[in-house]
LUMGU-599048 format. One line per 5 residues: number of its first residue (from 1); their letters; for each residue x, y, z negated of N, C-alpha, C. Coordinates in nm, 2 decimals, padded with zeros to 4 digits. Each point is the difference from the previous one (the first is absolute). Last residue first. Layout:
N
NUM = a = X Y Z X Y Z X Y Z; ... .
% end
This chain:
88
88 = prdgl = 04.86 -06.86 -04.55 -00.08 -00.11 -00.04 -00.15 00.03 00.00; 00.37 00.21 00.34 -00.06 00.03 -00.14 -00.09 -00.12 -00.03; 00.46 00.08 00.34 -00.13 -00.06 -00.02 -00.05 00.04 -00.14; 00.44 00.09 00.18 -00.10 00.11 00.00 -00.14 -00.05 -00.02; 00.39 -00.28 00.05 00.00 00.06 -00.13 -00.10 00.11 -00.01 .
83 = ggkpq = -00.10 -00.36 00.37 00.12 00.06 -00.04 -00.02 00.05 -00.14; -00.34 -00.19 00.30 00.09 -00.10 -00.04 00.14 00.05 -00.05; -00.31 00.27 00.37 -00.04 -00.09 -00.11 00.12 -00.09 -00.04; -00.09 00.51 00.28 00.06 -00.13 -00.01 -00.04 -00.07 -00.13; -00.17 00.43 00.26 -00.04 -00.08 -00.12 00.05 -00.14 00.00 .
78 = avakc = 00.02 00.42 00.31 00.01 -00.14 00.04 -00.04 -00.10 -00.11; -00.01 00.48 -00.08 -00.08 -00.03 00.12 00.00 -00.15 00.03; 00.26 00.16 -00.35 -00.14 00.03 -00.04 -00.09 -00.03 00.12; 00.47 -00.02 00.06 -00.05 -00.12 -00.07 -00.15 00.02 -00.04; 00.22 00.36 00.20 -00.02 -00.10 00.10 -00.06 -00.13 -00.07 .
73 = aymfg = 00.12 00.35 -00.28 -00.12 00.04 00.08 -00.03 -00.10 00.10; 00.39 -00.05 -00.26 -00.12 -00.04 -00.07 -00.13 00.04 00.07; 00.42 00.12 00.19 -00.02 -00.14 00.00 -00.12 -00.05 -00.07; 00.11 00.46 00.00 -00.05 -00.04 00.13 -00.02 -00.16 00.00; 00.20 00.18 -00.39 -00.14 00.04 00.01 -00.06 -00.04 00.14 .
68 = telhd = 00.46 -00.07 -00.07 -00.08 -00.09 -00.08 -00.15 00.03 00.01; 00.30 00.29 00.21 00.00 -00.13 00.07 -00.08 -00.10 -00.08; 00.06 00.42 -00.20 -00.09 00.01 00.11 00.00 -00.13 00.08; 00.30 00.03 -00.35 -00.13 -00.01 -00.05 -00.11 00.02 00.11; 00.47 00.02 00.11 -00.04 -00.13 -00.05 -00.14 -00.01 -00.05 .
63 = raldm = 00.17 00.42 00.15 -00.01 -00.09 00.11 -00.05 -00.14 -00.05; 00.09 00.33 -00.32 -00.12 00.03 00.08 -00.02 -00.10 00.11; 00.40 -00.03 -00.25 -00.12 -00.04 -00.08 -00.13 00.02 00.08; 00.40 00.15 00.19 -00.01 -00.14 00.00 -00.12 -00.05 -00.07; 00.09 00.45 -00.02 -00.05 -00.03 00.14 -00.01 -00.16 00.01 .
58 = wrada = 00.18 00.18 -00.40 -00.14 00.03 00.01 -00.06 -00.04 00.14; 00.46 -00.04 -00.06 -00.06 -00.09 -00.09 -00.16 00.02 00.01; 00.29 00.30 00.22 -00.01 -00.13 00.07 -00.08 -00.10 -00.08; -00.04 00.54 00.00 00.06 -00.11 -00.08 -00.03 -00.13 00.06; 00.06 00.45 00.28 -00.10 -00.08 -00.06 00.07 -00.11 -00.08 .
53 = tgqaq = 00.26 00.29 00.27 -00.04 00.07 -00.13 -00.11 -00.08 -00.07; 00.21 -00.11 00.44 00.07 -00.04 -00.11 -00.04 00.06 -00.14; -00.22 00.13 00.42 00.15 -00.01 00.02 00.08 -00.03 -00.12; -00.49 00.07 00.11 00.06 00.03 -00.13 00.15 00.00 00.01; -00.27 -00.12 00.38 -00.02 00.14 -00.03 00.07 00.04 -00.13 .
48 = vlmas = 00.00 -00.46 00.13 00.08 00.08 00.09 -00.01 00.15 -00.03; -00.25 -00.30 -00.26 00.14 -00.02 -00.02 00.08 00.08 00.09; -00.46 00.00 00.06 00.03 00.07 -00.13 00.15 -00.01 -00.02; -00.18 -00.24 00.36 00.01 00.15 00.03 00.04 00.07 -00.13; -00.10 -00.45 -00.05 00.13 00.01 00.08 00.02 00.15 00.03 .
43 = lvtai = -00.41 -00.11 -00.20 00.11 -00.02 -00.10 00.14 00.02 00.07; -00.39 00.01 00.27 00.01 00.12 -00.09 00.12 -00.01 -00.09; -00.10 -00.37 00.27 00.06 00.11 00.08 00.01 00.13 -00.08; -00.21 -00.38 -00.20 00.14 -00.02 00.02 00.07 00.11 00.08; -00.46 00.01 -00.04 00.06 00.04 -00.13 00.15 -00.03 00.01 .
38 = egela = -00.26 -00.13 00.36 00.00 00.15 -00.01 00.07 00.04 -00.12; -00.07 -00.46 00.06 00.10 00.05 00.09 00.01 00.15 00.00; -00.34 -00.20 -00.25 00.13 -00.04 -00.06 00.12 00.05 00.09; -00.44 00.04 00.16 00.03 00.10 -00.11 00.13 -00.03 -00.06; -00.15 -00.31 00.31 00.03 00.13 00.07 00.04 00.11 -00.10 .
33 = kirnm = -00.15 -00.42 -00.17 00.13 -00.01 00.06 00.05 00.13 00.07; -00.45 -00.03 -00.16 00.10 00.00 -00.11 00.14 00.00 00.05; -00.34 -00.06 00.32 00.00 00.14 -00.05 00.10 00.01 -00.12; -00.07 -00.43 00.17 00.07 00.08 00.10 00.01 00.15 -00.05; -00.27 -00.29 -00.25 00.14 -00.03 -00.02 00.09 00.08 00.10 .
28 = ldvqa = -00.46 00.03 00.06 00.04 00.07 -00.13 00.15 -00.03 -00.03; -00.19 -00.22 00.38 00.00 00.15 00.02 00.05 00.07 -00.13; -00.08 -00.46 -00.04 00.12 00.03 00.09 00.01 00.14 00.02; -00.38 -00.13 -00.22 00.11 -00.01 -00.09 00.13 00.02 00.08; -00.40 00.01 00.24 00.00 00.11 -00.09 00.12 -00.01 -00.10 .
23 = qnlss = -00.09 -00.36 00.30 00.05 00.12 00.07 00.01 00.12 -00.09; 00.04 -00.47 -00.24 -00.09 00.05 00.10 00.06 00.13 00.06; 00.27 -00.44 -00.22 -00.04 00.14 -00.02 -00.10 00.04 00.11; 00.18 -00.49 -00.27 -00.03 00.08 00.12 -00.04 00.14 -00.03; 00.29 -00.22 -00.37 -00.11 -00.05 00.08 -00.02 00.09 00.12 .
18 = ygtvp = 00.41 -00.17 -00.38 -00.06 00.11 00.08 -00.11 -00.06 00.08; 00.28 -00.26 -00.29 -00.07 00.09 -00.08 -00.07 00.11 00.08; 00.43 -00.25 00.20 -00.09 -00.05 -00.11 -00.07 00.11 -00.07; 00.16 00.03 00.50 00.05 00.04 -00.13 -00.10 -00.05 -00.10; -00.01 00.04 00.51 00.04 -00.13 -00.06 00.08 00.03 -00.13 .
13 = papyd = -00.42 00.31 00.18 00.14 -00.02 00.03 00.05 -00.13 -00.07; -00.51 00.08 00.16 00.08 00.01 -00.12 00.15 -00.02 00.05; -00.35 00.18 00.36 00.03 -00.12 -00.08 00.09 00.03 -00.11; -00.34 00.36 00.19 00.13 -00.05 00.03 00.03 -00.12 -00.08; -00.49 00.20 00.20 00.09 -00.02 -00.12 00.13 -00.04 00.05 .
8 = hntki = -00.33 00.31 00.30 00.02 -00.14 -00.05 00.09 00.00 -00.12; -00.14 00.36 00.34 -00.10 -00.04 -00.09 00.01 -00.14 -00.04; 00.34 00.44 00.16 -00.07 -00.12 00.05 -00.10 -00.04 -00.11; 00.39 00.41 00.12 -00.14 -00.03 -00.04 -00.05 -00.12 00.06; 00.49 00.22 -00.15 -00.06 -00.08 00.11 -00.14 -00.04 -00.05 .
3 = aim = 00.37 00.41 -00.13 -00.10 -00.10 -00.05 -00.07 -00.07 00.12; 00.44 00.34 -00.16 -00.05 -00.08 00.11 -00.10 -00.10 -00.06; 00.22 00.51 -00.15 -00.04 -00.13 -00.04 -00.06 -00.07 00.12 .
% end
């Protein structure tokens, strides 16, 4: 994992609903993305080691659900506003 340590906020991206992130949030999101990459590597290795014996449907489901979980983890940090995820 590569983390750049600075003591400032990062400006909001030009995406509606997203706000500025502080260094702790950026570091946390970088950790999440690094873990996502590690999991992707493990899943790829599973397919190679199984040499076609792993059920492709289950592998696809695992990949899809993990991808969704990591996306939600990033959203939990970034806390975008104005979308379907907003709570009244």
